C-alpha positions in Angstrom: 14.1 -7.9 17.8 12.2 -7.4 15.8 10.4 -4.7 14.4 7.9 -3.7 16.8 9.9 -4.8 19.4 12.7 -2.0 18.2 9.6 0.4 17.4 8.3 -0.2 21.4 12.0 1.1 22.2 11.6 4.2 21.0 8.5 5.4 23.1 6.9 6.8 20.2 4.1 6.3 18.1 4.7 5.9 14.3 1.2 6.5 13.6 0.1 9.6 12.9 -3.4 9.2 11.8 -5.1 9.8 14.4 -3.3 12.3 16.3 -5.6 15.1 15.7 -9.3 14.8 14.0 -9.3 16.5 10.8 -10.9 19.5 9.9 -13.4 19.9 7.0 -12.1 19.9 3.2 -14.0 21.8 0.5 -16.6 20.0 -1.4 -15.5 18.9 -5.1 -16.4 20.0 -8.2 -17.0 23.6 -6.5 -15.2 26.5 -6.4 -12.8 27.3 -3.3 -12.6 30.8 -2.4 -11.7 30.4 0.9 -8.1 31.1 2.9 -7.5 34.1 0.2 -7.6 31.6 -3.4 -9.6 31.6 -6.2 -9.8 28.6 -7.5 -12.6 28.2 -9.8 -14.6 24.8 -10.5 -13.7 22.3 -12.9 -14.6 23.4 -16.5 -16.7 19.9 -17.7 -15.8 19.6 -21.6 -18.4 17.2 -23.4 -16.0 17.7 -26.7 -13.1 18.8 -25.9 -11.6 19.4 -29.7 -14.2 22.8 -29.7 -12.4 24.2 -26.5 -10.1 26.9 -27.5 -6.6 25.9 -26.3 -3.7 28.2 -26.2 -1.4 25.6 -26.3 -1.1 21.5 -25.5 1.9 18.7 -24.5 1.4 15.6 -23.3 2.0 16.8 -19.7 1.2 19.8 -18.1 3.2 20.8 -14.5 1.7 23.0 -12.3 4.7 24.7 -9.8 7.8 24.2 -10.7 10.1 23.8 -7.6 11.9 20.5 -6.8 9.0 18.0 -7.6 8.2 19.7 -10.7 11.8 20.1 -12.0 11.7 16.4 -11.6 8.9 15.8 -13.1 9.3 17.8 -16.2 12.7 16.6 -16.5 12.2 12.7 -16.1 9.3 13.3 -18.5 11.8 14.6 -21.1 14.1 12.1 -20.7 10.7 9.8 -22.0 10.4 11.4 -24.8 6.7 13.3 -23.6 6.8 17.1 -24.5 6.0 19.1 -21.4 4.9 22.7 -20.3 5.3 23.8 -16.8 3.4 26.6 -15.1 4.7 28.5 -12.1 2.9 31.6 -9.7 6.5 32.8 -9.5 9.6 32.0 -11.5 9.9 28.5 -10.3 12.2 27.0 -7.9 10.0 27.4 -4.5 10.9 26.3 -1.2 13.1 23.8 -2.5 15.7 26.3 -4.2 15.4 28.5 -0.4 16.0 25.3 1.0 19.5 24.4 3.3 20.9 22.5 0.2 20.6 18.9 1.7 19.5 16.2 0.0 18.5 13.2 2.5 20.4 10.3 0.4 21.6 6.6 1.4 22.5 3.1 0.4 25.4 3.6 -0.4 25.7 6.8 -2.9 29.4 8.0 -4.6 29.2 10.6 -1.8 28.8 8.2 0.7 31.6 6.0 -0.7 34.2 8.8 -1.1 33.7 9.7 2.5 34.1 6.3 4.2 31.0 5.5 4.9 29.1 2.9 5.1 25.6 2.1 4.2 23.6 -0.1 2.0 19.7 0.2 1.5 18.2 -2.1 4.2 20.0 0.0 6.8 18.2 3.5 5.5 15.5 1.7 5.3 15.1 0.2 8.4 16.0 3.3 10.6 13.8 5.7 8.1 10.8 3.3 9.2 11.4 4.6 12.5 10.3 8.2 11.1 8.5 7.5 8.3 5.8 5.6 10.0 3.0 3.5 8.4 2.1 7.1 5.9 3.9 5.1 3.1 3.8 1.4 2.3 6.4 -0.5 3.6 6.8 -1.5 -0.2 7.0 2.1 -1.2 9.7 2.8 1.2 11.7 -0.3 0.7 11.1 1.2 -3.6 12.6 4.8 -2.2 15.7 3.4 -0.3 16.1 0.8 -3.0 16.4 3.3 -5.7 18.2 6.1 -3.4 21.8 5.6 -4.6 20.5 6.1 -8.4 18.2 8.9 -7.6 21.4 10.5 -6.0 23.2 9.9 -9.1 20.8 11.3 -11.8 21.1 14.8 -9.7 24.7 14.8 -10.1 24.3 13.6 -13.6 22.4 16.5 -14.5 24.8 18.9 -12.4 24.2 19.2 -9.1 27.2 20.0 -7.1 28.1 17.3 -3.9 31.0 17.1 -1.7 32.5 14.1 0.3 33.9 16.2 3.6 32.1 14.7 6.3 31.0 16.0 9.4 30.0 13.8 11.9 29.4 15.2 14.7 25.3 15.6 15.7 24.4 18.6 14.8 21.2 21.0 13.5 23.1 21.9 10.3 26.9 21.6 9.8 29.2 23.7 9.2 30.2 25.3 5.9 32.7 24.2 4.9 31.0 20.5 5.4 29.1 18.8 3.1 28.1 15.4 4.5 26.6 14.8 7.8 23.8 12.9 10.0 20.2 14.6 9.2 18.7 13.0 11.8 18.2 10.7 14.8 20.7 8.0 14.1 23.3 9.1 16.2 21.1 9.3 19.6 19.5 6.4 21.2 17.5 4.1 21.1 18.5 4.2 17.6 22.1 4.2 17.2 21.6 1.2 18.9 18.4 -0.8 16.9 20.3 0.2 13.5 23.6 1.2 12.3 24.5 5.0 11.6 25.2 6.4 8.6 25.4 10.1 7.6 23.3 10.6 4.9 22.6 14.7 5.0 23.9 15.2 1.4 24.4 18.8 1.2 25.2 20.7 -2.0 28.2 22.7 -3.1 26.8 26.4 -3.0 27.0 29.5 -1.1 25.1 32.2 0.0 27.3 33.8 1.7 26.7 32.9 5.7 23.7 31.7 5.5 22.0 28.4 5.7 19.6 29.4 3.6 18.6 29.5 0.0 20.8 26.9 -1.2 18.6 24.5 -2.6 18.9 26.6 -5.6 22.7 24.7 -5.9 20.8 21.0 -6.8 17.9 22.8 -8.7 19.3 25.4 -10.8 20.9 22.5 -13.2 17.7 20.9 -12.8 16.3 23.4 -14.1 18.3 24.3 -16.9 18.3 20.5 -18.3 15.0 20.8 -18.4 15.2 24.0 -20.7 17.6 22.3 -22.8 15.7 19.2 -23.4 12.8 21.5 -24.9 10.4 22.6 -21.4 8.2 25.1 -22.3 8.2 27.2 -19.4 5.3 30.0 -18.0 6.4 32.1 -14.9 3.9 34.3 -13.1 1.0 31.6 -13.9 -1.8 31.5 -11.7 -3.4 28.2 -12.4 -6.9 28.3 -11.3 -8.8 26.1 -13.0 -8.6 22.2 -14.4 -10.6 21.1 -17.4 -12.7 17.9 -17.3 -14.0 15.5 -19.7 -17.1 14.0 -19.8 -15.8 11.2 -18.0 -14.1 13.0 -15.5 -10.5 12.7 -16.8 -8.8 16.0 -15.8 -7.2 17.1 -19.5 -5.9 20.4 -19.1 -5.5 23.5 -16.7 -6.8 27.1 -17.0 -3.9 29.6 -15.5 -4.2 33.4 -15.2 -0.6 34.7 -16.1 1.1 38.2 -16.8 1.6 38.1 -20.6 2.7 42.4 -20.1 6.3 41.6 -19.9 6.9 45.3 -17.8 4.1 44.7 -15.8 5.9 40.7 -14.8 8.9 43.3 -14.2 7.5 45.5 -11.7 5.9 41.8 -10.0 9.3 40.0 -9.7 10.9 42.9 -8.1 7.7 42.9 -5.2 8.1 39.6 -4.9 11.7 40.0 -4.9 11.3 42.3 -1.9 9.0 40.1 -0.1 11.2 36.9 -0.1 14.5 39.6 0.4 12.2 39.9 3.8 10.7 37.0 4.5 14.4 35.1 4.5 16.5 37.6 5.8 16.4 36.0 9.4 16.4 32.2 9.9 13.1 31.1 11.1 13.9 30.6 14.4 15.9 33.7 14.9 14.0 36.1 17.3 13.0 39.4 14.5 11.8 36.6 12.1 8.7 37.2 12.3 8.8 41.0 12.2 10.2 40.5 8.9 8.1 37.7 7.6 5.3 40.2 7.8 7.2 42.8 6.0 8.0 40.0 3.7 4.0 39.6 3.1 3.2 43.7 2.6 4.9 43.1 -0.5 3.2 40.0 -1.3 0.4 42.5 -0.8 1.5 44.7 -3.5 2.5 42.2 -5.7 -0.8 40.6 -5.8 -2.7 44.3 -6.1 -0.5 44.9 -9.0 -1.2 41.3 -11.1 -4.9 41.6 -9.9 -5.8 43.7 -13.2 -3.2 42.8 -15.6 -3.2 39.0 -15.6 -5.2 37.3 -18.8 -6.3 33.6 -19.0 -4.6 30.8 -20.4 -5.8 27.4 -21.8 -3.5 24.3 -21.7 -4.6 21.0 -23.0 -2.6 17.8 -21.4 -2.7 14.7 -23.9 -1.6 12.3 -21.1 -1.7 13.9 -17.4 -1.3 16.7 -15.3 0.9 17.0 -12.3 0.2 19.2 -9.0 3.6 20.5 -7.7 2.9 23.2 -6.2 3.8 22.8 -3.0 2.0 22.7 0.7 0.3 25.6 2.7 2.4 27.0 5.4 2.6 30.6 4.4 -0.9 30.7 3.8 -1.9 31.9 7.5 -5.5 31.5 7.2 -5.3 27.7 5.9 -2.9 27.0 8.9 -5.3 28.2 11.2 -8.2 26.4 9.7 -6.5 22.5 9.2 -3.3 23.7 12.1 -4.8 25.7 14.6 -2.0 24.3 17.0 1.2 25.0 14.9 -0.6 28.7 14.3 2.2 30.4 16.6 4.9 29.1 14.4 6.8 30.5 12.0 6.1 29.5 8.3 9.6 27.5 6.8 8.0 27.7 3.1 8.0 30.0 0.1 4.9 32.8 -1.1 4.2 29.3 -3.2 3.2 27.3 -0.8 -0.3 28.7 -0.1 -2.2 25.5 -0.7 -3.5 26.3 -4.4 -1.9 22.7 -5.9 -3.8 20.8 -3.3 -6.7 22.9 -3.8 -7.0 22.4 -7.6 -6.7 18.8 -6.6 -9.8 18.7 -4.1 -11.9 20.7 -6.7 -10.7 18.1 -9.3 -12.2 15.2 -6.5 -8.9 14.5 -4.5 -8.8 12.9 -1.5 -6.7 14.6 1.2 -5.0 13.6 4.2 -2.7 14.5 7.3 -3.6 18.4 6.4 -3.6 18.6 10.4 0.1 17.2 10.7 2.7 20.7 10.5 6.4 19.5 11.1 7.4 21.7 13.6 11.2 22.2 14.4 13.0 22.8 17.8 17.1 22.0 17.3 18.6 22.2 20.3 22.0 21.6 19.4 24.4 23.5 19.1 24.7 24.7 21.7 26.1 21.0 22.8 25.5 22.5 26.6 21.7 22.3 26.0 21.2 18.9 24.1 22.8 18.1 27.5 19.9 20.0 29.7 16.7 18.5 30.6 13.7 19.7 28.7 10.1 19.7 30.2 7.4 20.4 29.3 4.2 22.7 31.1 4.1 20.2 34.3 7.6 20.5 35.1 7.6 16.5 33.7 10.9 15.6 31.1 9.7 13.3 28.4 12.2 13.4 25.6 15.6 12.8 24.3 17.1 15.8 23.8 19.7 15.1 21.6 17.0 13.6 19.5 17.1 15.5 16.1 14.8 18.6 16.3 11.8 18.0 14.2 11.1 14.5 16.4 11.5 17.1 19.5 8.9 19.2 17.9 6.2 16.5 16.8 6.7 15.5 20.4 6.1 18.7 21.9 3.3 20.0 19.5 1.5 16.5 19.7 1.6 15.3 23.0 3.1 17.9 25.2 0.6 21.3 24.5 3.4 22.5 22.3 5.5 22.9 26.2 8.8 22.2 26.6 11.4 24.2 28.9 15.4 23.6 28.3 16.3 23.0 32.2 20.3 24.2 33.0 22.1 24.9 36.8 25.2 27.5 36.6 27.6 25.5 35.1 25.7 24.1 32.1 24.2 27.5 31.2 28.0 28.6 31.1 28.5 25.7 29.2 26.4 27.2 26.8 27.5 30.3 26.6 30.7 29.3 25.5 28.9 26.5 22.5 28.1 29.7 20.8 31.5 30.5 19.8 32.7 27.1 18.8 34.5 26.2 16.0 31.7 25.9 13.6 28.7 27.4 15.3 26.4 29.4 12.4 25.8 33.2 13.5 22.3 31.7 13.9 22.8 29.2 16.3 25.0 31.6 18.0 22.5 34.7 18.5 19.3 31.9 19.5 22.1 31.1 21.8 23.0 34.5 23.5 19.4 35.9 23.1 17.7 32.8 25.4 20.2 32.3 27.8 20.9 36.2 28.1 17.5 37.9 27.6 15.3 34.7 27.9 15.8 32.8 30.6 14.2 32.3 34.0 16.5 32.2 36.4 16.1 31.1 40.2 18.0 30.4 43.5 16.5 26.3 43.4 14.1 24.0 41.7 11.8 24.8 43.5 12.2 27.9 43.2 12.1 27.7 39.5 9.0 25.5 39.9 7.0 28.3 40.7 8.1 30.7 38.7 7.3 28.5 35.8 4.2 27.0 37.2 5.2 23.7 36.9 4.1 20.8 39.5 6.8 21.2 42.2 6.8 17.6 43.2 6.4 16.4 39.1 9.8 19.0 38.3 11.7 17.6 41.6 11.3 13.5 40.9 12.5 14.7 37.3 15.4 16.7 38.5 16.4 13.9 40.6 15.9 11.0 38.0 17.9 13.0 35.5 20.8 13.6 37.9 20.9 9.8 38.7 20.9 9.0 35.4 23.6 11.4 34.4 25.5 9.9 37.0 25.2 6.4 35.7 22.9 4.9 39.1 20.2 3.8 36.4 19.5 3.9 33.2 17.9 6.6 31.6 14.1 5.9 30.0 15.0 7.9 27.2 18.3 6.1 26.1 20.7 9.0 26.6 23.8 8.0 27.7 26.0 9.4 31.1 28.2 11.4 29.0 25.4 12.8 27.0 24.2 14.3 30.3 24.7 17.1 32.8 24.0 16.8 36.7 22.1 19.7 37.3 23.1 20.6 40.9 24.5 24.1 41.4 23.0 27.2 41.7 20.9 29.0 40.4 19.1 27.3 37.8 17.7 28.4 34.0 14.7 27.9 32.2 14.8 28.4 28.9 11.4 28.5 26.9 11.3 26.4 23.9 7.5 26.1 23.7 5.4 26.6 20.3 4.9 29.8 21.0 8.2 31.0 22.2 8.5 34.9 22.4 12.4 34.9 21.5 12.7 30.9 20.0 10.2 30.9 16.7 9.2 27.3 15.9 9.9 26.7 12.4 7.1 24.7 10.7 6.0 23.2 7.4 3.2 21.6 6.6 3.2 17.5 5.5 -0.4 16.9 4.4 -1.4 17.0 1.2 -3.6 15.1 -1.9 -3.3 11.4 -0.8 -1.9 8.9 -4.4 -1.5 5.8 -5.9 2.1 5.4 -4.4 2.8 3.3 -7.0 2.0 6.1 -9.2 1.4 9.2 -8.1 -2.1 9.2 -10.0 -4.7 11.3 -7.5 -7.0 9.2 -5.3 -10.5 10.2 -6.2 -13.0 10.2 -3.4 -14.4 6.7 -4.1 -11.0 5.4 -3.7 -10.1 4.7 -7.2 -7.7 7.4 -9.4 -8.8 10.9 -10.2 -8.0 10.1 -14.4 -5.3 12.2 -15.5 -4.4 13.8 -12.7 -1.0 13.4 -10.2 0.6 15.0 -7.3 3.9 15.4 -6.3 6.2 16.9 -3.5 4.7 18.9 -0.7 0.9 18.6 -2.7 1.0 15.0 -1.3 1.1 13.1 1.3 5.0 11.5 1.0 7.9 10.0 2.5 8.2 12.7 5.0 4.6 13.1 5.8 5.6 11.6 9.6 8.5 12.6 10.8 10.6 14.9 9.0 14.4 14.6 8.8 16.5 17.3 7.0 16.9 16.6 3.3 14.0 14.2 3.7 11.2 16.6 1.9 13.7 17.4 -0.9 14.5 13.3 -1.5 10.6 12.6 -1.4 10.1 15.9 -4.4 12.6 14.3 -6.6 11.0 10.7 -6.0 7.6 11.6 -6.5 8.1 14.1 -8.9 10.0 11.5 -11.4 7.6 8.7 -9.9 4.9 10.9 -12.0 7.1 11.2 -14.7 7.0 7.7 -15.4 3.6 6.8 -15.1 2.5 9.4 -17.3 5.1 8.4 -19.7 3.3 5.0 -19.9 -0.2 6.0 -19.9 -1.6 6.2 -23.7 -2.1 9.4 -25.6 -6.0 10.5 -24.4 -8.4 10.8 -27.0 -12.2 12.0 -26.8 -14.8 13.5 -28.9 -15.9 13.0 -32.5 -12.1 13.8 -33.6 -10.5 10.7 -31.4 -8.7 10.1 -34.6 -7.0 13.1 -34.8 -5.4 12.4 -31.6 -4.2 8.5 -31.8 
């Protein structure tokens, strides 16, 4: 069976480019003040030598999260001088995430755990997830270099463990560090490719929380970069690029908090904002309230900073890297580009405001998939929910309930109007409650189960009564339930490739429906943006409106379209950040030193 035949077997499209019409993007060369941003039009310098630069380096990095620190550290290792700026203190969503890094092809940790994998198998599976958002050549390079990139992380101090968790889960128990972070154990993928555990979770603890763990990888990389000479400006809001007469990006202007007293007060407010925004897992009821409180502290921080910032002009002798994250934490921007996800809960940090992407747009960069959002609807744990039936607003089943959460979310968001309802009978409902207290179940997984089963579930004596209460088509729902039960008994093959032992026959009343839709009141949908600037996949150079590169400008991480911009799996964005950040640094190191104006000789 070739790839086309295998793709058809998944019943899912792999081309996300035309799922939704793109929303308008601001014009190049103009200031961008929409959505709470303050991006100024590019400053054209016909004679850059006459400009009052405050400092200069070979490479300027805007945003020191995962992609930014990878670019900085790799560039320093290639002999570049590097200055990095960050709106806050660095780390971003990378430091705040669950600490899972997607790697395969035979990493040292996989080998230690006895997991068989190779680059070809990794590529074969990821083609189902990545689709055509990047070329086959780029995906192959990503997979071929995955094990080496992983060793690069370990060489710089990132800690990992080979303790394996071999079952399906949305997130492993806190004492397990290697697991399946995707749909590779689910049908049809387990029959089309060889499953391998590729989720490498860093050995780091944040109490019993499954977030704030990415710092276990990020902090050693940042420390290594600083030790090699990285200059790092915190609390610096980059608002403008400088270009020469030919349109080449040659520097940036940042508005920074230079006063240490103001900076300390600002840091405390931002810390409070982050504390509230990460107080509860994004899928837990109540998280909307804590996030709202976090935004209030953010507003106070911005009010403090408004009158205290001073300008800093930095010159880039070889290139500027935009690695400032996506825009999921800019609600106005989400409503503009992805209104279908505006009810979702942001899965990001305060720096994910879209400013890095829009800096690239102001310089003439082209964007792609700005309307694309990855929404995560995890159903396991509890294990019982994976054995249940999920239907849409008509009562029609449309997916394999054991798939990875982002694949389920994509089906729900993009092709079923954001509707999803988990259908259980009395026996399965009781099993879900038991599963909530199972070994290795984390507190947020337990709480989601209990709240939705005990408080949020709609209950009815018969399937027909449940259909009436939920507004389903009685005929459609009855047909879905009949086919599901027949497949659960083994009478027919399941069209969505679940085995009978992965299904529960739903026959014992009363019957229950749990609302798992985009706007579910007690089951928030965690979302992140995956669109951004289009880049040359060989170099990371930002593509201009004419299709060629914007000279001197590069993008990485969630500021750019990348490996994870079709279907996300845990750790794939992290891996793409490291991959794309290093790619940009390599390209910049290979570029010649920029020179222009009347003093060319002094720069050569």
